[in-house]
Every structure is written in structure tokens, then in C-alpha cells.
N, C-alpha and C positions, 0 to 999 in steps of 0.2 A: 596154221595157214601156210601154204607154199606159194612162193613167188614164181610165176611162170616165165618171166623175162630175165635173162642174165643180168641186164643192166639194173633191173629192180633188185635182184639178189645182191649184186655188188653194192648198191647203195644201202640196202638194208643191213648188210654185214658191216659196212663202214660206220653206219650210224650206231649199230649195236655196240661196236667197240668203243665208241665215244660216250655211251650212255650208261650210267650206273643202273644196274639191274634192281628190280623191286626185291623186297624181302623174299627169301627162298620159300617161305611158307605160303606165299600168295602169288608168286610169279606166274605159275602155270594156270591158275584159275582166277586171276585178279580181274576186277572190273574197274576200268579207268573212265571216269566221266569228265569230259572236257567241254569247254565252251568256245565255239567259233565266234568270230567277230563280225561276220556279215560284211557290210560295206566298209567297216573300220579296218579290215585287213590291209587295205591299200595305204592307210594312214599310220599304221602301227608297226614300226620296224622290229619291235621285240617279239611280235607274233603275227608275221605276215603269212602269205601263202606258202612260202618255202618252209617256215617253221611248222605250219599245220601239216604239210606233206611229210616233213621229216618225222613228226610225232607219230603219224599213222604207220610209217614204214618201220620206225624203231620199235614201237610197241608190238607190231606184227600180230594183230588180233585174229582169233579164229572166227569171231562174230563181231559185226559192226552194226550198231543201232544208230540210225541217223534221222535228223530232223527234216524229213521230207514226206510227202504223201506216197501211198503205194504206187499210184500211176506215174509219179515223177521218177521213182526208183526203177520201175519196170521199163520205162521208155527213155531213161536218162534225159529227161526234159530240162529245159531252162527252169530255174528256180528263182523267181522274182524275190528280191530282198535277201537271198542267200547265195551270193555269187561264188562262195567257196565250193559249191557242188560242181558246176561246169569247170571251174578253174582248177580244182584239186581232186575232189572225190571221184567224179565220173572217170577221169583219165586213170586214176589209180585202180579203180575197180576193173577196168579193161585188162589189167595186167596182174591182178591178184586173184587167188582162189580163196575167197572169204565169204561166209554167209552174211548177207546184208538184209537188214530189217528196217522198214519204214515205221517211224513212231507217230507221225501226224495222221489225223483223220482224213479219210478220203471220201469220194462219192457224195452221197446225200448228206452225210454228217458234216463234211467239210462245207458244203453249200449252206446248210442251215446255220452252223455256228458262225461262219464268216458273214453271212447275211445279218444275223442278230447283232454282231459286234459292229458292223458297218452302220446299221441303223441307229445304234446307241450313240455312236460318235456324231452321226449326222444330226441327231436330236440335240446333242449338246451344242453344236454350232448354231442351231436355231435359237435355243433358249438362252445360251450364254456364250456368245462369240468371244468375249474377252477371256473367259475360262478356257475355251478351246485353244486360243492363241497362247495362253500361259502354259498349257500342257506341251504344246509344240516347242516353246522356248525351253521349258524344263528338259525335255528330251535332248535337245541340241546342247544345252549347257552341261548335262550329265555326261554326254559323249566327250565333250571337251575336257571336263574334269578327269575322266578316265584316261584319256590320251595323255594327259599330263602326269597322272599317277603311275601309269604303267612304265616302269623302267626295265623290267625283265619279263620273260614269258610266264614265270611262276605267278606274278602278281595278277595276270589276266584271269587266273583260275582261283583266286583267293577269296576270303570272306569279305574283304573291303570292297572288292568289285561286286560281289553278290549284293552287299548292302546298298551300294550306290545305285546299281541297276534296279534293285527292288523298290527304291524310292519313287521311280517313275511310275511303276505299276500301282503303287499305293496311291499316288496322286490321281491316276486315272480312275481307280475304283471310287475315290471320293467325289470327283467331279462328274464323271460320265454316268455313274449310278448303277443301280442293281441289275439292270439288263445286261450291261457290259460285264459286271462281276460274274453273273451266271454264265455268260458265254465263255469268258476266259477260263472260268473254273472247269467247265465241261471240256474245253480244249486241253487244259493242263492235266486233268484227270485221265483223258484218253492217252496222252503221251506217257504219263507216269505208269498207267496200266500196261501199255505195250512194252515199256522198258522192263517193268517187273516180270512180265510174262516171259520175255526173252531171257532174262537171267534165270528164272525157274527152269526154262526149257534147256538150258545149256550148262549144267553142272560140270565142273572140271575143265571148262574152256576159258581161254583168255578173251575178254570182251572189252570193246571200246564203245562208249556211248558219246556221240557228238551232238550236243545241243547248241546253245548259244550262251554268250556271257550273261544274258538276261535270265536264263532258266536253268543254268548248270546246277546251281545249288538245289533247286527243286527236284531235278532228276536224280542227283546223288542221294538226296534224302529218301527218295522212293526206293532206290537200291538198298540203302542201309536198313530199311524196314524189314527186308526179307533175307538179306545176305551181308550183314555188317562185316564179317571177317574178310569178305572178298573185295571190299571197296579199297582202292588205292588212293593215296593222297595226291590229287591232281596237281596242286600247286607245287608240291615237292618234286613230283616226277617230271612235270614239264619244265620246272625251274632248273633241273639238273641236266636236261637234254642239251647236248652240244652238237648240233648238226654240222656236218662238213660243209664248207662254203661251196663246194662243187657239186653238192647233191642234185641241184636243179639241172646241171649239165649232164650228170650221169643219167638221170631219168629221161631227159630229152633226147638222148642218143638212140 
């Protein structure tokens, strides 16, 4: 990947100097799967927007696989629930020469799956409003637990985070029921399939996959199924990243 802007090049070089490189055996074709925090970036100083931006620049991927629909990527649209794209990723893509791939379903598939999931949650609210309220509280409570757990950027990408985030989906599966399980499974399968295909199509290239803290482990597992040697330890890599305090100023110039 080449950086078109001088200031982006300067920032990337600065970050690379401060960041330990991956193992030489996997540095050039490694796959780094990271989880963004969506709305929690604003609340988590250990992995805010600046840290996400710094990670993308420091890793300097040849290929970027991201948690958006194809139309959102093509048109650089607003991404409800994923504010990191207009805040960080879209501005970076305007200055980077990198192949970008959308992993979420689009078009009719998006409409169908989203409709099925929405209907399943609406049905839960009708038959068990207390259960629906409990799920909402659990989601908020897990977010607060994670914000207290995260003391450094590496923890955002670790197994404890995956386990805590996974507990919310497990509870949703139990209470919302089979219709939601089926919809979510189709959604996750599509994203995993897109990610695996992107990895297959790009041997020998450095790749970054940006999911969320909720599905990072699932996406990394998908990559390990087909290219275990290429998978980099996200918790270790992000944990060792030491972005310069002025990187945001450099990019903004």
C-alpha cells in the first residue's frame, strides 16, 4: 500500500518507528483482525478514534476488509451504529491506495436479514416485554463492564472481551428465539465467507480486517480456518502500538 499524501506518509513513518514489527515470517502477508468499538470509541481512551487511525496507518495494509455494506463503501455513506467509518476510515481511504472490501450483505439480502431480525425482536417485545427489557439492560451492563475492564488497547482485542461480548448474543439467542438465531447466523456466515474469500484472493498481501469488538473473534476464527499461519495476534499487536500524540495533527494538516 502506498500513501498518497505527504502528511499521511510522515505519520505512517512516525508510527512505524514506534511500533514493534510483526514476526518477519508473517509481516508481509499477515492478516490482522481487529475490533472497532462503534459508539464506545468516544468513551474509551485506550482505543479511541486516534488509536484506530494510528493502527490502520501503522499496519499499512494492502487490503482492508471492513464491516460495511457494498453501497456504503462505494458511496462513503453514513454508517448508522458504526461511527468509526465517517470519523476515521472514510477520510483515510481518501488518502490511501488500498483495496477495500465490504464484508456485510447488501441489497436484497440485507433487507431480508435485517427484516427477519427486526421482526424477531418485535415479537419478543410483544410476548415477553420484561425479557426484552432485560436484554437491553444486559447490553448496557456489558458495555459498562468492558469500559471498566479495558485498561489498554490490547485488552480491547483479547479473549476476555470476546467472551463478555459473546454473552450478550448468547442471551439474545435464548430469549429472542430461533428466527433471530437463523437471521444472525446468515449475517455472520456472509461476513465470514466474504472475509475468507478476500484472504484466499490475496496471498502474499498484508491484510487488515476491521470488524467490531462483538464479532472480532468470529472473523479471526474464519481466517484461521483457511490461513492459520497468516493470522497475527491482534491483542499483542495493538497492545504494542505506541501512536505519537501528534498523529491526529499530522493527518489533519
